[in-house]
Every structure is written in C-alpha cells, then in structure tokens.
N, C-alpha and C positions, 0 to 999 in steps of 0.2 A: 818719323814711320819704323812699328815694329818689325821685328827680325820674325817673321816667322818662324823660324826652328828655337825662337826662344818660349815665345809664346806659349801657356797652356792652357786650355781653357777649361775653368774651374768645375767638378763634375759636383752635381745635389744628391741627400740622400740621407740618411738616416742614421745616423750612430745606435753603435748596441743601447745606451742606456733610455737614448728616445724611443728607440723599439720598442723596449721593455716600458715606458710611459706608457704609450700608448695601448699593449698589450694589457695593460694592469687596468686602463682606464675603458676600455671597454668589456673588461673581468666584473671588471664596477658599475659600469650599467646593466650587461646581464644581470647581477644579482641584484638591482632594485626593480626590472621591469620584470623578470620573470613572476615575480609571483603576482605583481599587479598583473598579470596576463593570465595567470591561475584563476585570482577572483573573477574576473571579468567572466572568465568561463563558465566560472562554475555559474555565476549567476546568471549568464544564454542559460546552460543548461533549468537552471530552476524555472524561467522565462516560460520554456518551452514546456517543461511539464504542468507550470501553472496552466498554458494557453489548451494544451492535451486535456486537464480535468475540465473546462467554460466546456469543450466540443462535448463532450464524455456527459455532462449536466445537461445538456438542452438535446443529445438523442434520452437521457432519462426518464423528462419532463414530455417527450412525444408520444414516449414508449406509456408512462402515465396517464397523459389526455387520450391515447387509445385502447388502453387497457382498464382505467378507472382504476390501478393498482401500479406500485413499481416490481419489479421481477425478483423473484427471491434470489438469494444472495447466488446459490448453488441445488440443484437435487438429484437423482439419482436415474441416470433414462430408464428408457421402458425398452429401449435399444442401443447399442453400437454403433448406428448413425445419424440416428434421425434424430432432431430437436425436441420430442413425444418425453413425457413422462407420467405417470402413474401416481395417485396419490393413495395409495395403498402402498405404494413400493417404496415411502419414505420414511422410513424407521432411521431403530437405533443406529445398525448397521448395514452398510448396500447389501439386497439379496442376489444381488446379482453382478458380483467383483467385476466383470467381464465386461460391462459396460458406460461406467466409466459416467463424470459429471457430467450436467449442463449447466456452465456457467452463465452470470447476470451479461455477464459481456458476449455473451452469443444471444442471449437476448436482444443484444445492439447491431451488434454487426454484422452477426448472421443475418438479420432482416436488411440491412443497407444505410442504417437512420446513422453508423460514423465507423469512419475507419480504423480498422485494424489498430495501428500504430499511434491513436489517442490512450491507448490504455497505455500507452511505455512510460518509461523514465530515465532521460539521461544522464541522468546522476547515479546510474546502477549496473551494477554486472548487468553485460548482454542487454539493455536497458528495459528490463525489467523478469522479474521471478520466470522460473518456467510452469509450464501446469504438472497435476498432479501424476497423468498418466498422458506423457508427449507424445508419442504415437514414435514413426518410425523414421524418422529426422534425427538424426545422432544431432544436429545444431541447438534444436529444440530441449536439449535435456544436460545439467550441470554432469558435470564427468562419474560424483562423486551419487546421483543419485539412483532410488528405484523405485518402479511404483508400484500400485496397490498388489498388482500380480508376485511382484519382488521380484521381476525382471529389470536390466540395468537397457542403458544409451541404445535404441536401435527398435526396439521392440516394440511390434507394431499396436501389436492391442492389450488393453484398453486407450481409448483414446476419447481425449473428452473434449465436449465442445465448449471451448474457450480461446482464445486469442493466443498464441505462442508465447506471449514474451508477456505477464501485465505487472504493473507498479504500480497500479491503483488499487486502495481498500474501501468494502463502501462500510455503512455504519449498521451495524449488524440491529439497532433498532430500525432502521427502514428496509434494509434488506435484510430477508430475517434467516437463515439458517432451514435445514430440510426436514424440522423437526416437526411435522406436521402430523406421526402417526406413531408416535412415543409412547414409552408409558411413566412415564415422569411426569410431576406436579402442573407443568407449565407447555405447553404446546406454542410449535409456529403459526403466526397467521400470515397472512399480506398485507400489507398496507398499503393505502392511498395515502396520497398528497390531501386529499384537500382533510383529512384528520389531521394531518402537523398544523400546529396552533402559532408558530415561530417561527415558520421561515426563514428568517432573514438574521437567524443567530441559529439555527439548529445547521449543524453538518453534516452532510448528504452521504460526503468523498475523502478521503485523503491520499496518500501513498502508501506504500508499501517500507519500513525498513529492510536494507540491508547489508547484512555484517556476514562475511565468513563466505563469501559464494551463493548467497541465498540462503546459505543455512541456517537464516536468522528464522526462514519460515516452514523448517525441517524438524523431522521429529525425527534426533539421535535414534531410537531404537531401532526405525526402519530405515531412516533415511526417502520416508515420503514428505515430498513439499507441500506445503498446506496452501496452497496459495490461492484456490479455494474461497477461504473462508472468511468471513467479514470481521472488522473490531468493531466490537463486543465494551463499548463504552464502561459502562456501569456491574454495579456490584450486589448480590442482594444483602439487602441487613439482616437477615438471621443464615444465609447460605455461601456470602463471600462469592466466588468466582464461579462457585458452580448453578448457576442459575436460573436453572432448568429446576433445583429443588425448592427455589424461593416457595414459601407458601402462597396460597393462592388467594385467603382471603385479607381484607381490606387494613391498611395500618393507617395509622393517625392521620399521617402525611405522606404514604408511598410504599411501596416493602420495597426501593431498590434506591439506593446510593453513588454518586460519585466518588470511584477511591481518592485513598487518601494517598500523601505528600510521598511517604514511607514505600507507597507500590509498584510506582514508577519508576523506573530506573533512571540513572545515570549514562548518559551519552558513551561514559568510556565501560560498563560494564555490562553493555548489551554482547550477548552470546548467537545461543540456536536455540530455538524452538520458542520461541518470542509469541507468536502465530498462538501456543498452546499453556501462553504461561501461567501458573498460577498462584498468580499476584494480581495482573490484570492484561489483557490482549494490546491495548492502550500502548505494551510497551515493543508493538511491533509496528507500532506507526515511525514514519521516516524522521531520523536525524540526517540525512542524506544532504541537503544543503545548506549552505555556508550560516556557522552557528547554530548549528544542530535543530534546524526548521523541517519544518515540510510544507504543502501546500496544504491548503483545507476550502474543500467549496460545497455551498450550500446550496440549501432548498432552492433559494431564489435564484440560486444563479450565482453567485460570487465568489471569490476567490481571494482567499487572504491567505499570506503563509506568516507561520509562527508556531514556536515550542509547543511541543503538546502539552506540557505544564499550562500555559497560558489559556489555553484552550479545556485543561479541564479547568482549571480558577475560575475562567468567566461561564460555566456551565452550556460552555457551547456546545452539545452532545443530545440538547433535550430535555425535554422535560416528563418523560414517558418514554416508556424501554416500548414502544409502536408493536412489535414487533409479536411482544407475548400474550397469554391466555393471564387472563385476571387481573389482578391489583397492580395492573405496568404504572403509575405514578411514579415518581422519581421526586426524592426527598430534596429540594435544592435547598431546605433550610439548612440544614448539615452541611457542617464545614471544615472536613477535615486536613485544609488545610490552612498552615501558621497566616496571622494575620501580618 
C-alpha cells in the first residue's frame, strides 16, 4: 500500500527550452506561410480584375452593337450634369471647365450596362484612380489632388460623369480622345467594331499602373489626375509621341509604329505622369500584378495576363490607329525590339 503522504503526482509542463523551440517553429512556419499567403492574395486580386475586364468588354460590345461605334474615351460635356456633348465643344482645351468630362465608363455604367465596380482593380490604391474632377465626396479624391479649377478635396464642381474609381484604361486606337474639332493635322474619329480586322489579337483595354498613390496618372505641375485618358500604343514615324502632328499623306507601309524597347520604362523606373509620358503612354500600363504583369482584354472578349513588353513584341495593340484620320496604318514590319 502506497502512503498517500509520501506519493506525489508528477506534474506535466513545458520547460523553458521546449517553449523556446515551439516558438521558433511557429515563427518559422509563419515566415514560410506569409509570403505564400501574400502571393495567393495577389493572384486572387489579378483574377478579380480579369473578371472585371470581361464584364466591361461585354458591355462595350453591346454598346457597339446598339450604336454602331465604340464610345469615345472622353468628351467635354455640354452642361454640368447630363451625359450630352456637342461636336463643336471638342476643342484643344475645354471651353467650359465647369462642365467636366464625360468618360466612356459612363456610357456603360450610366446606361446600366455594367456595375460601376467592374472598372476597379483591387490590386491598386483605393481599387482605382480618382476622376480628374471627383466632386463633393472627399473619399473620391486623393489627398494631394486638385481638379481642373485648381480646387482640392470636397470641391463640388466640376463633377465628371465617370465611375468614382477607375482601374481600366482603353486602347486609344479604339477609344478615341475628343480631338474631333482641333487644328492639328490629325483629328479623332469614332471607331466601329466591324472595322477592326484582327479582333482576337487587338487589345481593347488594359489596366492603369498605380505608383505613388496614383501620381502615376497625375501632372506634377498642377496635381490633376488624367484618369480619363486612354493608352496611346503607337508613335508617329516622323512625329514620335505627338501622334496628332503625324503627316496625313500615305507612307509606303504606314505612318505609325510600335515604340522601341528603350521607350518602355522598367518597373523600377515608373513614377509620376506616365499617362503624359514623352516616350510612350504605354508606360502607364499596369505592373501591379505578380511578375510586373497586367490583364489585357481583346476585342473578341478574351482576357490574357502578360507583361507590357510582350504585348508590344507581339504587336497586340492592332495594325491601325483606327481612331485617327489620314493614313492610320501601323508599319508592323518595323522591328524596334532586339531579337
């Protein structure tokens, strides 16, 4: 018989060394898992953005079927509230700064063809860039931003007819700017889907690059965000990035070219004002997904993810500058990229 006064139950627990080992193992597992979780999160964001592009492309196709042309990337409004615009107002500068812009997203969202959040990219700050003229809601602004009248966050007017946050950028060869009534050599014109020859290999839209809290789309001189602008993929054979001054006369193989490798900035060199970059506005295309990639949607509706360099090397922005008057052919035989 065991003397109950003598017997002592053995107590179980961790020694200090065992506890430290457990903590070290947990820390090691966290160190292994966190990068994987981060990568999975970024891949999920890229997938969401790709699905958004598909929705937008479907809405654009419906718009083209109903109207027989794609919407312009932006126009100056004829008043400060409606979606109406006049051809005579589409001048070099806005004749009525208080009226703001009417963006192609409004042609789709405003008519109920697609939800406003379909234009967002969750991989970017605030899920998208603000409007040039965001209106009275401070949350629709970046804190450093000014509107066309030089006013800051919360200024009610002007208010652009554009979704509050935009992560998607149209191909300027398909979504023209509003230079319909200007004195330059070239003028913009509306584009019909039936005119596009290579629908499976012509990019319709892609994603804007976000750097420095959307200063990637801002003019540093006045802090205006140019999120209404499309991506101009081509350069003039003689005029460079100033495509509106490219001569109208025909050239043997076309008046436009894809930019060279030297004109595409590396991801670590991207900063402000990429949408008005003097080399090429292709520098405003996203590098925000894993591998410095962006999603691209094509006229036929499919979506691919790739680097901007690949889209240029494969000549995926089209064989014509469809939205410009004159000889708008792209010389696709010019090879400004090293083999």
